[in-house]
N, C-alpha and C positions, 0 to 999 in steps of 0.2 A: 240777213241770217248768215250768209256766207262770210261776210266781214267779221261777224261775231265768232264764227268757228275758227277763222284764221287767228283771231286774237287769243282764243283759248288754246289752240293746238300749237301755235308757234311760241317757243320759249325764247325770251331775249338772251343773247349771248352772255351778257353779264351775269344773269341769274343762273345760267348753266355752269359758268365758271365757279360761282359761289357754291353751288350744290356739289360740284366735283371736289372743290377744296375741302368742304365740310366732311365729305366721305373719306378723303385721304387722312384728314386729321383724326377722325373718329377711328378709322382702321389702325392708325399709328398708336393711339391711346389704348386700344384693345390689345394690341400686340405687346405693349409695354406692361399692361396689367397682367396678361397671361405669363409673360416672362418673370415678373415679380412673384406671382403665385407659384410658378414652377421652382423658382429659386428658393422660396420659403419652404416648399415641400421637401426639396433636396437637402436643405439645411437641417430641417427637423429630422429627416431620415438619417442624416449623418450623426446627429446628436444621439439618436436612439441606438445606432450601430456602435458609436463610441462608448455609450453606457453599457451595452452588452459586452463589448470587448473588455472594458474596465472591470465589469463584474466577474468575468471568467478569470482574468488575470489576478485580481485581488482574492478571489475565492481560492485559487490554486496556491497563492502565496500564504494565505492564512492556514490552509490545511497542511501545506508543506512544512511550514515553520512549526506548527503544532506537532506534526509527526516526528520531526527531527528532535524536538525537545523531549517528547515522550520516549523516543528511542535512546537518547542520551541518558535519561533517568533509568531506563531499563538496564543499560550497560553498567551504570554506576551502582545500582542497588541489587541487581540480580546477578551480574557477572563480576562485580567487585572491582570495576575499573575506576580508580579515583581520578576525577577531573583536575587538571592543572589550572592555574590562574588565567591562562590564555583561553582555555576551554570555557571558563566562566564568562569571560568577556564576549566570546562568540555566542554564548547562550543569551546574554543580554541583547545582543544585536538581533538574533532571531526572534526573541520574544517581542521586542519593540517593533520590528517589521511586521510580525503577525498581528499585533494590536492595531497598528496603523492601517494595515490592509482591511481588517475587520471594520474599523471606524469608517473607512472610505466607501464601503459597500452601498449604503443607502444614499450617498451624495452624488449629485449629477456631475458628470465629467466636465461640463462646461463651467462649473463654478470655480471661483478663485481658491476656495478652501481645498477643492480636489487637487488643484495644481500644487498647492503648498504640501499636501500629503504626498504627492508624487515626488517632490524634491526631498522630503524627509526620508522616504523609503530609499531613494538614491543615496542620500547621505549616510544612512546607517548600514546599507549594504556595502558601500565603499569602505566604511570603517571596519565592518566585519571581514571584508576581503583583505584589508591591510593586516589585521591581527592574524587571520588564518595564513596569510603569506609568510609573516614573520614566524609563526608557529611551525610551518612546514620547513622553513629554512633551518630552524633549530633542530628539527628532527633529522634532517640530512647532514647537519653540521653541529653535532652535539658539543657543548663546551666541556672542559675538563672537570668542572664542578657544577653542581646543581644551580641552574640560573634560568629564571623566566623574565629577566629584565630588572631594572633598578627598582627594588622594593615593590614590584608589581603584585606579589602575593599579599603584602600588607595593605596596599591600596584596595584590592578587590575585597579582602576580608573586612574592611572597614565600611564598605557600602551598606546602607540601611537594609537592603534586601538580604544581604549576607547574614546580617544579624537576625532578621525576621524569619528567613527561610534558608537555614544553613544546609539543608539536604539538597538544595537546588543551586545555591549561589555561593558556596564556599569551596575553594579549590585547594587541594593539598598535594597533588601529583607533580611529577617532574615534566616540564614542558618538552624536554628533548627525548623522552622515552616513548616509543611507539608501542601501544598496548593492544591494538586491534587493527586489522586490515580487511578490506573487502575489494575484490577485483584489483588487487595490487595497490590500492590507495588507502592511506591512513584516515582517521577521523578528521584531522585538520585539512587534509587534501580534499576530502569530500565536502567539507564545509566551504573551502575555497571555491570549489566548482559551483556549489549552490549560491553563494554570494555573487559570483560573477554572472550566473544565469539571471538572478533577480535584477542585477544592475543593468544588464543588456536589455532585458524585457522592459524595464521601467524607462530607460532612455528612449527605446523605440516607441513606447506608448506616448511619452512626452512630446516627441518630435512629430508624431503622426496623428495626434489627437484632433488637430484642426483640419 
């Protein structure tokens, strides 16, 4: 009986090494699985946070652009301030940015389409900033004769929307005349500030989304 007990209680060295090796391997796999799960959770959390940030940004852009267009129409039809062709181009840019922001609201920030919309908003905000910058330059350096650029008024007035919605998209004013100011800035200068703000926010969102 004593020999039988010795055989039962004494574990061969080789078997002990195998058990220890199995324990280490199992522990290593458990750690890897736990790390993978934590990584997936953090990634999902980042996606949710990115979607929340994108929703706030695009909601602000849509509401901001809508408010700017509404205020421009108020100045035009209630205060009698006729928009110039460059004003109309800036309206186009704000409207397109607002539409793109609205379209992107239900789209996940990790999708390719969301990234495309991101770049389109950057493109049109850059275009609007360029027009607003040129408009501001004309206001500070007015030409001797009425001039908004080479046939710009004709080009703007021949756009389909100018024919369909002339109250919004037809410009008859002088680009070099400042008709309204707030806090020392003209309409073109405020538009430039808004376009640059959108541009900076969108570039920041594009570079920090991942």
